[in-house]
C-alpha positions in Angstrom: 13.6 120.4 60.1 13.1 117.6 62.7 14.2 114.9 60.3 17.2 117.0 59.1 18.2 117.5 62.7 18.1 113.9 63.5 20.2 113.1 60.4 22.7 115.7 61.4 23.0 114.2 64.9 23.4 110.7 63.3 26.0 111.9 60.8 28.0 113.6 63.5 28.1 110.4 65.5 29.2 108.4 62.5 31.9 110.9 61.7 33.2 110.7 65.3 33.3 107.0 65.3 34.9 106.7 61.9 37.6 109.3 62.9 38.4 107.3 66.0 38.7 104.1 64.0 40.4 105.3 60.8 42.7 108.1 61.9 45.9 107.9 63.9 45.9 109.7 67.2 46.9 113.3 66.6 45.6 116.6 65.4 43.6 115.2 62.5 41.6 112.9 64.9 41.0 115.8 67.2 39.9 118.1 64.4 37.4 115.5 63.1 36.1 114.9 66.6 35.5 118.6 67.2 33.8 119.0 63.8 31.5 116.0 64.6 30.6 117.6 67.9 29.7 120.8 66.1 27.6 118.9 63.6 25.8 117.1 66.5 25.2 120.4 68.2 23.7 121.9 65.0 21.4 118.9 64.7 20.4 119.1 68.3 19.6 122.8 68.0 17.5 122.1 64.9 15.5 119.4 66.7 15.0 121.5 69.8 14.0 124.5 67.7 11.5 122.5 65.8 9.9 121.2 69.0 9.5 124.5 70.7 5.9 125.7 70.8 5.6 129.2 69.4 3.0 131.4 71.1 1.0 133.9 69.1 0.0 137.3 70.3 -2.6 137.5 73.0 -5.6 139.3 71.5 
């Protein structure tokens, strides 16, 4: 899941930059920017979750 999370963060960044370059200022640009932030957040959560050390039961 680490690699998938990094790819999600990268794709969210690419979507944000392409939306700023290709779209006219307005609701469509804002919508794409919000979606890219959500994609980056999902990627970041995936990376953080894959790095968390799980602790087993203490026997």
